[in-house]
C-alpha positions in Angstrom: 61.7 -16.9 28.4 62.6 -15.2 25.4 62.3 -11.4 25.5 59.6 -9.2 24.2 59.9 -6.6 21.5 58.5 -3.4 22.5 55.5 -1.2 21.4 57.4 0.7 18.8 58.8 -2.6 17.2 55.4 -4.3 17.7 53.4 -1.6 15.8 55.9 -2.0 13.3 55.9 -5.6 12.7 52.0 -5.3 12.8 51.3 -2.6 10.2 54.4 -4.0 7.8 52.6 -7.3 7.9 49.3 -6.0 7.1 50.5 -3.4 4.5 52.6 -6.8 2.7 49.2 -8.8 2.5 47.0 -6.2 1.3 49.6 -5.4 -1.6 49.4 -9.0 -2.2 45.8 -9.5 -2.4 45.4 -6.2 -4.4 47.7 -7.6 -7.1 45.1 -10.3 -7.8 42.6 -7.9 -9.1 44.8 -7.2 -12.4 41.7 -6.4 -14.6 39.9 -3.7 -12.5 41.9 -3.1 -9.5 40.3 -1.2 -6.7 40.8 2.3 -5.9 43.4 2.9 -2.9 40.9 4.9 -1.0 38.2 2.0 -1.4 40.7 -0.7 0.3 41.8 1.5 2.9 38.0 2.2 4.1 37.7 -1.3 4.2 40.7 -2.0 6.2 39.5 0.5 8.7 36.1 -1.0 8.6 37.8 -4.2 9.6 39.1 -2.6 12.6 35.6 -1.2 13.6 34.8 -5.0 12.7 37.4 -6.2 15.5 36.0 -3.7 18.1 32.6 -5.1 17.6 33.8 -8.7 18.0 35.8 -7.6 21.2 32.8 -6.0 22.6 30.7 -9.2 22.0 33.2 -11.4 23.7 33.5 -8.6 26.7 29.6 -8.4 26.9 29.6 -12.7 27.6 32.8 -12.1 29.7 30.4 -10.1 32.1 27.1 -11.8 31.8 29.5 -14.9 33.4 30.2 -17.1 30.4 33.1 -19.6 31.2 36.4 -18.8 29.6 37.6 -20.8 26.6 40.3 -22.9 28.6 37.9 -23.2 32.0 36.3 -26.6 30.5 37.3 -29.4 28.4 37.9 -30.3 24.9 33.7 -30.1 24.6 33.5 -26.9 26.0 36.6 -25.7 23.5 34.9 -27.1 20.6 31.4 -25.6 21.8 33.2 -22.0 22.2 35.1 -22.1 18.9 32.4 -23.1 16.6 29.3 -21.5 18.4 31.2 -18.1 19.5 34.2 -17.4 17.9 33.8 -18.4 14.5 30.1 -16.8 14.3 31.4 -13.5 16.0 34.5 -12.8 14.5 33.2 -13.8 11.0 29.9 -12.1 11.6 31.4 -8.6 12.4 33.3 -8.8 9.5 30.3 -9.7 7.3 28.0 -7.2 8.9 30.5 -4.2 7.9 30.5 -5.9 4.4 27.0 -6.4 3.9 26.0 -3.1 5.1 29.0 -0.6 3.9 31.3 -2.4 1.2 29.1 -4.5 -1.0 27.1 -1.4 -1.5 29.7 0.5 -3.3 29.7 1.1 -6.8 33.4 -0.3 -7.1 32.0 -3.9 -6.3 31.3 -4.9 -9.6 33.3 -8.2 -10.4 33.2 -11.5 -8.5 37.1 -11.3 -7.6 36.2 -8.3 -5.6 34.4 -10.1 -2.8 38.0 -11.8 -2.5 39.9 -8.5 -2.4 37.2 -6.6 0.3 36.7 -9.1 2.5 40.5 -9.8 2.4 41.0 -6.0 3.3 38.3 -5.8 5.9 39.9 -9.2 7.7 43.7 -7.3 7.3 42.4 -4.3 9.7 40.3 -6.9 11.7 43.6 -9.3 12.4 45.7 -5.8 12.9 44.0 -4.4 15.9 43.5 -8.3 17.1 47.6 -8.4 16.9 47.9 -4.8 18.5 46.0 -6.2 21.3 47.1 -9.4 22.0 50.8 -9.1 21.1 52.4 -7.0 23.8 54.4 -9.1 25.9 54.5 -12.7 24.0 57.7 -13.5 23.3 59.2 -12.1 20.3 59.5 -14.9 17.9 55.7 -15.8 18.9 54.9 -12.1 18.1 56.7 -12.2 14.7 55.0 -15.4 13.7 51.6 -14.2 14.7 52.1 -10.6 13.1 52.7 -12.7 9.7 50.2 -15.7 9.9 47.3 -13.9 11.7 46.7 -11.7 8.8 46.7 -14.6 6.5 44.6 -17.0 8.5 42.1 -14.4 8.9 42.0 -13.3 5.0 41.4 -17.1 4.0 38.3 -17.5 6.4 36.9 -14.3 4.9 37.8 -15.3 1.7 35.4 -18.0 1.9 31.9 -15.9 2.2 34.0 -13.1 0.1 33.9 -15.0 -3.1 30.6 -16.9 -2.1 28.5 -13.9 -1.7 29.8 -12.2 -4.6 29.3 -15.2 -6.7 25.5 -15.1 -5.5 25.6 -11.3 -6.4 27.9 -10.7 -9.6 28.3 -14.1 -10.9 26.0 -16.4 -13.3 23.9 -18.3 -10.8 20.6 -18.8 -11.4 18.2 -16.6 -8.8 17.4 -19.7 -6.8 21.1 -20.5 -6.0 21.8 -17.2 -5.0 20.8 -17.5 -1.2 22.4 -21.1 -1.0 25.7 -19.6 -2.2 25.5 -16.6 -0.1 24.6 -18.4 3.2 26.6 -21.6 2.5 29.7 -19.5 2.0 29.0 -17.7 5.2 28.3 -20.9 7.2 31.2 -22.5 6.0 33.8 -19.9 6.6 32.5 -19.5 10.2 33.0 -23.4 10.6 36.3 -23.5 9.2 37.6 -20.9 11.5 35.7 -22.8 14.5 37.5 -25.6 13.3 41.0 -24.2 13.3 40.9 -22.4 16.7 39.6 -25.8 18.3 42.2 -27.8 16.8 44.9 -24.9 17.8 43.4 -24.5 21.4 42.4 -28.1 22.3 45.4 -29.6 20.9 47.9 -26.9 20.0 48.1 -28.9 16.7 49.9 -26.3 14.8 51.1 -28.2 12.1 47.6 -29.6 11.3 46.3 -26.1 11.5 49.2 -24.9 9.0 48.0 -27.9 6.8 44.2 -26.5 6.9 45.6 -23.1 6.1 47.9 -24.0 3.2 45.0 -26.1 1.5 42.9 -23.3 2.0 45.0 -20.9 0.6 45.5 -23.1 -2.5 41.7 -23.5 -3.4 41.1 -19.4 -2.8 44.2 -18.6 -4.8 43.1 -20.7 -8.0 39.7 -19.4 -7.6 40.8 -15.7 -7.7 43.2 -17.1 -10.8 40.2 -18.1 -12.2 38.0 -15.5 -11.8 40.9 -13.0 -13.0 41.4 -15.0 -16.1 37.5 -14.8 -16.7 37.4 -11.2 -16.2 40.3 -10.5 -18.8 38.9 -12.9 -21.3 35.6 -11.0 -21.0 37.4 -7.4 -21.2 39.3 -8.7 -24.4 36.3 -10.7 -26.1 34.1 -7.0 -25.8 37.3 -5.8 -27.8 36.9 -8.1 -30.5 39.5 -10.9 -29.6 38.2 -14.3 -30.4 40.9 -16.4 -29.3 43.1 -16.6 -26.0 44.6 -13.4 -25.5 48.0 -14.8 -25.7 47.6 -16.0 -28.8 47.1 -12.6 -30.0 50.3 -11.4 -27.9 52.2 -13.6 -30.1 51.1 -13.2 -33.9 49.5 -9.9 -33.6 51.6 -7.8 -30.7 50.4 -4.6 -31.7 46.6 -5.2 -31.5 47.5 -7.0 -28.2 49.4 -3.9 -26.7 46.6 -1.6 -28.1 44.1 -3.2 -26.1 46.3 -3.8 -23.0 46.9 0.1 -23.1 42.8 0.5 -23.5 42.8 -1.5 -20.4 45.0 0.4 -18.0 43.6 3.4 -19.4 
C-alpha cells in the first residue's frame, strides 16, 4: 500500500489546486474581470454548498438509505442520477441563485461560467479536505488536481445556461427553457460521470467525458469573451475586427485598450 501524505501536505495540495484553477478560470474573463473579493466570496459560498450537500447525505444515511455500494448496478444508477447529481449541483445552484446571481457584478454571460466555477472550486476544496486524508499519496494528488476541474465543468453547464437566460439575447419564452434545461443537463452529466466511475471504475471513459465537456465549455467561454470584446470596441467606434486596427491603426487600438483596462 502506498504511503499517505500528512494533513499539512494534503491541505497544501488542495489549496494549491484550487488557487490554480481559480486563476485559470478568472483569466477567461478578459474584458471585465470580476473583483477578487467577489471571487473569494463565491469560493466561500461553495464551501457552504458542500456543507449543505454533506448534511443532506448525512440525513439520508440516518434515515436508513442504503449506501451507494450496497446494491447492484441499478441502485448505483439510481443513487448517482437521483441523488448525487441533483444534491451536489442543487446545493451549488442554490447559493448562486440566492446570492451570487444577485450581485451587481454579475452583468455579462461569461460571468455565469466564472462564478459557477468559483463556487465549484470551494465545493471541491471542502470535499477534498474531507476525503483525501488516508488515501494513497498518488490518489491524493490525482484527486486534488482533477476533482476541482470536474466540479467546475458540471457547474459551468448551468452557470452558462442561466447566464444566457438572464443576460443573453434570448426571447422571453426561451429563458426558462435555457435555465431549467441547463440545470437538468448539469445534474445528469454529474450523475452519469459518477455512475460510470463507481459502477465500472472506467476512469478512461470518465476522463474522455471530462475532456469533451472541457473543450465545449472553453470554446463557449472564448466565444463569449470575443463577443464582449467586440461589443466594447463597437461602442468605441471600431467598425471592423479589433485586430485589423491593431495592425493598421496601432495608436487607436492602444488607446481603446487603455480605456478598457481603466
